[in-house]
C-alpha positions as CSV (number, residue, x, y, z in Angstrom):
1,X,50.4,47.2,17.7
2,X,47.1,45.7,17.3
3,X,43.9,47.7,17.4
4,X,41.5,47.0,20.2
5,X,38.6,44.7,19.1
6,X,35.3,46.4,18.9
7,X,32.1,44.5,18.9
8,X,29.7,45.0,16.0
9,X,26.0,45.2,16.5
10,X,25.4,41.7,15.2
11,X,28.0,40.2,17.5
12,X,26.3,41.9,20.5
13,X,23.0,40.4,19.4
14,X,24.6,36.9,19.1
15,X,26.1,37.2,22.6
16,X,22.8,38.3,24.0
17,X,21.0,35.4,22.5
18,X,23.6,33.0,23.8
19,X,23.0,34.2,27.3
20,X,19.2,33.8,26.9
21,X,19.3,30.1,26.1
22,X,17.5,28.2,23.4
23,X,14.7,30.3,21.8
24,X,11.3,29.1,20.7
25,X,12.3,29.4,17.1
26,X,15.3,27.1,17.8
27,X,12.9,24.5,19.4
28,X,10.6,24.7,16.4
29,X,13.6,24.3,14.0
30,X,14.8,21.1,15.9
31,X,11.2,19.9,16.0
32,X,10.8,20.4,12.3
33,X,14.1,18.7,11.5
34,X,13.1,15.6,13.6
35,X,9.6,15.5,12.0
36,X,11.2,15.8,8.5
37,X,13.2,12.6,9.2
38,X,10.0,10.8,10.3
39,X,8.2,12.1,7.2
40,X,10.9,10.7,5.0
41,X,10.7,7.3,6.7
42,X,6.9,7.1,6.8
43,X,6.8,8.3,3.2
44,X,9.1,5.4,2.2
45,X,6.9,2.9,4.0
46,X,3.8,4.4,2.4
47,X,5.2,4.1,-1.1
48,X,6.4,0.6,-0.4
49,X,3.0,-0.5,0.8
50,X,1.3,1.2,-2.2
51,X,3.7,-0.6,-4.6
52,X,3.0,-4.0,-2.9
53,X,-0.7,-3.4,-3.1
54,X,-0.5,-2.6,-6.8
55,X,1.6,-5.7,-7.5
56,X,-0.9,-7.9,-5.7
57,X,-3.8,-6.3,-7.5
58,X,-2.1,-6.8,-10.8
59,X,-1.5,-10.4,-9.9
60,X,-5.1,-10.8,-9.0
61,X,-6.1,-9.4,-12.4
62,X,-3.7,-11.7,-14.2
63,X,-5.0,-14.8,-12.3
64,X,-8.6,-13.7,-13.0
65,X,-7.9,-13.4,-16.7
66,X,-6.3,-16.8,-16.7
67,X,-9.2,-18.2,-14.8
68,X,-11.7,-16.8,-17.3
69,X,-9.7,-18.4,-20.1
70,X,-9.8,-21.7,-18.3
71,X,-13.6,-21.4,-17.7
72,X,-14.1,-20.7,-21.4
73,X,-11.9,-23.8,-22.3
74,X,-14.0,-25.8,-19.8
75,X,-17.2,-24.7,-21.4
76,X,-15.8,-25.7,-24.8
77,X,-14.8,-29.1,-23.6
78,X,-18.2,-29.8,-21.9
79,X,-20.0,-28.6,-25.0
80,X,-18.0,-31.0,-27.2
81,X,-18.6,-33.8,-24.6
82,X,-22.3,-33.2,-24.6
83,X,-22.4,-33.1,-28.4
84,X,-20.5,-36.3,-28.5
85,X,-22.9,-37.9,-26.0
86,X,-25.8,-36.8,-28.1
87,X,-24.1,-38.2,-31.2
88,X,-23.5,-41.5,-29.5
89,X,-27.2,-41.7,-28.7
90,X,-28.3,-40.8,-32.2
91,X,-26.0,-43.3,-33.9
92,X,-25.4,-47.0,-33.4
93,X,-22.6,-49.5,-33.8
94,X,-19.0,-48.5,-34.0
95,X,-19.9,-44.8,-34.5
96,X,-21.9,-44.8,-31.2
97,X,-18.9,-46.4,-29.4
98,X,-16.5,-43.9,-30.9
99,X,-18.7,-40.9,-29.8
100,X,-19.1,-42.4,-26.4
101,X,-15.3,-42.7,-25.9
102,X,-14.9,-39.1,-27.2
103,X,-17.6,-37.8,-24.8
104,X,-15.9,-39.4,-21.9
105,X,-12.5,-38.0,-23.0
106,X,-14.0,-34.5,-23.3
107,X,-15.8,-34.6,-20.0
108,X,-12.6,-36.0,-18.3
109,X,-10.5,-33.1,-19.7
110,X,-13.2,-30.7,-18.6
111,X,-13.0,-31.9,-15.0
112,X,-9.3,-31.3,-15.0
113,X,-9.7,-27.8,-16.6
114,X,-12.5,-26.9,-14.0
115,X,-10.1,-27.8,-11.2
116,X,-7.5,-25.4,-12.7
117,X,-10.0,-22.6,-13.2
118,X,-11.1,-23.0,-9.5
119,X,-7.5,-22.9,-8.4
120,X,-6.9,-19.7,-10.3
121,X,-10.1,-18.2,-9.0
122,X,-9.1,-18.9,-5.4
123,X,-5.6,-17.5,-5.8
124,X,-7.0,-14.4,-7.6
125,X,-9.4,-13.8,-4.6
126,X,-6.5,-14.2,-2.1
127,X,-4.2,-11.8,-4.0
128,X,-7.1,-9.2,-4.3
129,X,-7.9,-9.6,-0.6
130,X,-4.2,-9.2,0.4
131,X,-3.9,-6.2,-1.9
132,X,-6.9,-4.5,-0.3
133,X,-5.4,-5.0,3.1
134,X,-2.1,-3.5,2.1
135,X,-3.9,-0.6,0.5
136,X,-5.5,0.1,3.9
137,X,-2.0,0.2,5.4
138,X,-1.0,2.7,2.7
139,X,-4.0,4.9,3.5
140,X,-3.1,4.8,7.2
141,X,0.5,5.9,6.4
142,X,-1.0,8.7,4.2
143,X,-3.1,9.9,7.2
144,X,0.0,9.8,9.4
145,X,1.9,11.9,6.9
146,X,-0.9,14.5,6.9
147,X,-0.7,14.8,10.7
148,X,3.0,15.2,10.6
149,X,2.7,18.0,7.9
150,X,0.1,19.7,10.0
151,X,2.4,19.6,13.0
152,X,5.2,21.2,11.0
153,X,2.8,23.9,9.8
154,X,1.7,24.6,13.3
155,X,5.3,24.9,14.3
156,X,5.9,27.5,11.6
157,X,2.8,29.4,12.8
158,X,4.2,29.2,16.4
159,X,7.4,31.0,15.3
160,X,5.4,33.7,13.6
161,X,2.9,34.3,16.4
162,X,5.2,33.5,19.4
163,X,2.3,31.5,20.9
164,X,4.0,28.7,23.0
165,X,0.7,26.8,23.4
166,X,0.5,26.4,19.6
167,X,3.9,24.6,19.8
168,X,2.5,22.2,22.3
169,X,-0.5,21.5,20.1
170,X,1.9,20.7,17.2
171,X,4.0,18.5,19.5
172,X,0.8,16.6,20.6
173,X,-0.2,16.0,17.0
174,X,3.3,14.8,16.1
175,X,3.3,12.4,19.1
176,X,-0.1,11.0,18.1
177,X,1.2,10.6,14.5
178,X,4.4,8.8,15.7
179,X,2.4,6.5,18.0
180,X,0.1,5.6,15.1
181,X,3.1,5.0,12.9
182,X,4.8,2.8,15.5
183,X,1.6,0.8,15.9
184,X,1.2,0.4,12.2
185,X,4.7,-0.7,11.7
186,X,4.5,-3.3,14.5
187,X,1.3,-4.7,13.0
188,X,2.5,-4.8,9.5
Protein backbone atom coordinates (compact mmCIF):
# COMPACT_ATOMS: atom_id res chain seq x y z
CA UNK A 1 0.00 0.00 0.00
CA UNK A 2 1.03 3.51 -0.56
CA UNK A 3 1.53 5.96 2.22
CA UNK A 4 -0.74 8.98 2.40
CA UNK A 5 0.84 12.10 0.93
CA UNK A 6 1.65 14.74 3.48
CA UNK A 7 2.25 18.31 2.50
CA UNK A 8 5.54 19.89 3.46
CA UNK A 9 5.70 23.44 4.70
CA UNK A 10 7.08 24.72 1.38
CA UNK A 11 4.25 23.08 -0.58
CA UNK A 12 1.73 24.72 1.71
CA UNK A 13 3.34 28.16 1.09
CA UNK A 14 3.31 27.58 -2.68
CA UNK A 15 -0.37 26.65 -2.64
CA UNK A 16 -1.13 29.69 -0.51
CA UNK A 17 0.70 31.99 -2.96
CA UNK A 18 -1.14 30.41 -5.91
CA UNK A 19 -4.49 31.29 -4.36
CA UNK A 20 -3.39 34.89 -3.66
CA UNK A 21 -2.61 35.66 -7.32
CA UNK A 22 0.35 37.47 -8.77
CA UNK A 23 2.42 39.23 -6.14
CA UNK A 24 4.11 42.62 -6.39
CA UNK A 25 7.49 40.88 -6.65
CA UNK A 26 6.27 38.90 -9.64
CA UNK A 27 5.05 42.09 -11.35
CA UNK A 28 8.43 43.68 -10.74
CA UNK A 29 10.21 40.58 -12.09
CA UNK A 30 8.16 40.68 -15.30
CA UNK A 31 8.68 44.44 -15.53
CA UNK A 32 12.44 43.99 -15.13
CA UNK A 33 12.57 41.26 -17.76
CA UNK A 34 10.69 43.42 -20.28
CA UNK A 35 12.88 46.44 -19.57
CA UNK A 36 15.98 44.30 -19.94
CA UNK A 37 14.94 43.47 -23.49
CA UNK A 38 14.38 47.17 -24.21
CA UNK A 39 17.78 47.97 -22.71
CA UNK A 40 19.44 45.41 -24.97
CA UNK A 41 17.73 46.85 -28.07
CA UNK A 42 18.41 50.48 -27.15
CA UNK A 43 22.00 49.66 -26.23
CA UNK A 44 22.51 48.10 -29.66
CA UNK A 45 21.07 51.19 -31.37
CA UNK A 46 23.22 53.42 -29.17
CA UNK A 47 26.44 51.56 -30.03
CA UNK A 48 25.52 51.48 -33.71
CA UNK A 49 24.95 55.24 -33.81
CA UNK A 50 28.20 55.83 -31.91
CA UNK A 51 30.13 53.72 -34.42
CA UNK A 52 28.52 55.56 -37.35
CA UNK A 53 29.44 58.90 -35.81
CA UNK A 54 33.05 57.81 -35.29
CA UNK A 55 33.28 56.60 -38.87
CA UNK A 56 31.98 59.91 -40.18
CA UNK A 57 34.30 61.88 -37.91
CA UNK A 58 37.25 59.81 -39.14
CA UNK A 59 36.16 60.40 -42.73
CA UNK A 60 35.96 64.14 -42.04
CA UNK A 61 39.49 64.05 -40.63
CA UNK A 62 40.78 62.11 -43.63
CA UNK A 63 39.17 64.57 -46.04
CA UNK A 64 40.51 67.53 -44.05
CA UNK A 65 44.03 66.12 -44.25
CA UNK A 66 43.64 65.54 -47.97
CA UNK A 67 42.32 69.08 -48.37
CA UNK A 68 45.29 70.50 -46.45
CA UNK A 69 47.65 68.63 -48.78
CA UNK A 70 45.81 70.02 -51.80
CA UNK A 71 45.99 73.56 -50.42
CA UNK A 72 49.74 73.19 -49.85
CA UNK A 73 50.11 71.88 -53.41
CA UNK A 74 48.01 74.82 -54.64
CA UNK A 75 50.28 77.27 -52.83
CA UNK A 76 53.35 75.65 -54.34
CA UNK A 77 51.90 75.89 -57.85
CA UNK A 78 50.84 79.53 -57.43
CA UNK A 79 54.25 80.40 -55.99
CA UNK A 80 55.97 78.78 -58.96
CA UNK A 81 53.55 80.54 -61.32
CA UNK A 82 54.21 83.91 -59.70
CA UNK A 83 57.98 83.33 -59.85
CA UNK A 84 57.71 82.38 -63.51
CA UNK A 85 55.68 85.57 -64.18
CA UNK A 86 58.33 87.60 -62.42
CA UNK A 87 61.04 85.85 -64.43
CA UNK A 88 59.15 86.58 -67.67
CA UNK A 89 59.08 90.25 -66.78
CA UNK A 90 62.74 90.34 -65.83
CA UNK A 91 63.91 88.59 -69.00
CA UNK A 92 63.34 89.17 -72.68
CA UNK A 93 63.11 87.21 -75.90
CA UNK A 94 62.68 83.45 -75.91
CA UNK A 95 63.39 83.21 -72.19
CA UNK A 96 60.53 85.61 -71.42
CA UNK A 97 58.15 83.62 -73.64
CA UNK A 98 59.25 80.37 -71.95
CA UNK A 99 58.61 81.79 -68.45
CA UNK A 100 55.28 83.24 -69.57
CA UNK A 101 54.12 79.80 -70.81
CA UNK A 102 55.37 78.17 -67.59
CA UNK A 103 53.53 80.76 -65.49
CA UNK A 104 50.28 80.08 -67.34
CA UNK A 105 50.74 76.32 -66.91
CA UNK A 106 51.42 76.62 -63.17
CA UNK A 107 48.49 78.95 -62.61
CA UNK A 108 46.17 76.71 -64.68
CA UNK A 109 47.22 73.67 -62.62
CA UNK A 110 46.72 75.70 -59.44
CA UNK A 111 43.13 76.49 -60.44
CA UNK A 112 42.37 72.79 -60.86
CA UNK A 113 44.06 71.96 -57.54
CA UNK A 114 42.09 74.72 -55.79
CA UNK A 115 38.84 73.20 -57.07
CA UNK A 116 39.86 69.82 -55.65
CA UNK A 117 40.83 71.36 -52.29
CA UNK A 118 37.47 73.13 -52.05
CA UNK A 119 35.70 69.87 -52.93
CA UNK A 120 37.51 68.05 -50.10
CA UNK A 121 36.80 70.93 -47.70
CA UNK A 122 33.08 70.78 -48.43
CA UNK A 123 32.87 67.01 -48.07
CA UNK A 124 34.85 67.16 -44.82
CA UNK A 125 32.41 69.74 -43.43
CA UNK A 126 29.43 67.58 -44.46
CA UNK A 127 30.91 64.43 -42.88
CA UNK A 128 31.69 66.34 -39.69
CA UNK A 129 28.19 67.85 -39.55
CA UNK A 130 26.53 64.47 -40.09
CA UNK A 131 28.83 62.87 -37.50
CA UNK A 132 27.83 65.53 -34.95
CA UNK A 133 24.14 64.91 -35.65
CA UNK A 134 24.58 61.17 -35.16
CA UNK A 135 26.51 61.77 -31.92
CA UNK A 136 23.45 63.67 -30.66
CA UNK A 137 21.33 60.60 -31.43
CA UNK A 138 23.82 58.45 -29.52
CA UNK A 139 23.62 60.78 -26.51
CA UNK A 140 19.82 60.62 -26.60
CA UNK A 141 19.98 56.82 -26.59
CA UNK A 142 22.37 57.00 -23.62
CA UNK A 143 19.88 59.16 -21.72
CA UNK A 144 17.12 56.67 -22.47
CA UNK A 145 19.30 53.84 -21.15
CA UNK A 146 19.86 55.79 -17.93
CA UNK A 147 16.10 56.20 -17.47
CA UNK A 148 15.49 52.49 -18.06
CA UNK A 149 18.17 51.56 -15.52
CA UNK A 150 16.62 53.94 -13.00
CA UNK A 151 13.23 52.30 -13.60
CA UNK A 152 14.73 48.86 -12.92
CA UNK A 153 16.43 50.14 -9.76
CA UNK A 154 13.14 51.62 -8.52
CA UNK A 155 11.49 48.28 -9.23
CA UNK A 156 14.04 46.55 -7.02
CA UNK A 157 13.47 49.09 -4.25
CA UNK A 158 9.72 48.47 -4.64
CA UNK A 159 10.20 44.79 -3.84
CA UNK A 160 12.32 45.62 -0.79
CA UNK A 161 9.99 48.30 0.60
CA UNK A 162 6.65 46.87 -0.57
CA UNK A 163 5.62 50.39 -1.64
CA UNK A 164 3.27 49.99 -4.62
CA UNK A 165 3.42 53.69 -5.49
CA UNK A 166 7.16 53.33 -6.13
CA UNK A 167 6.41 50.69 -8.75
CA UNK A 168 4.11 53.15 -10.52
CA UNK A 169 6.89 55.75 -10.53
CA UNK A 170 9.22 53.16 -12.07
CA UNK A 171 6.54 52.28 -14.62
CA UNK A 172 6.04 55.96 -15.52
CA UNK A 173 9.78 56.47 -16.01
CA UNK A 174 9.95 53.34 -18.18
CA UNK A 175 7.02 54.52 -20.31
CA UNK A 176 8.63 57.94 -20.79
CA UNK A 177 11.92 56.28 -21.79
CA UNK A 178 10.17 53.95 -24.24
CA UNK A 179 8.25 56.85 -25.81
CA UNK A 180 11.51 58.78 -26.17
CA UNK A 181 13.12 55.74 -27.79
CA UNK A 182 10.23 55.25 -30.18
CA UNK A 183 10.33 58.90 -31.22
CA UNK A 184 14.10 58.75 -31.69
CA UNK A 185 13.93 55.59 -33.77
CA UNK A 186 11.18 57.03 -35.98
CA UNK A 187 13.17 60.23 -36.54
CA UNK A 188 16.47 58.44 -37.20
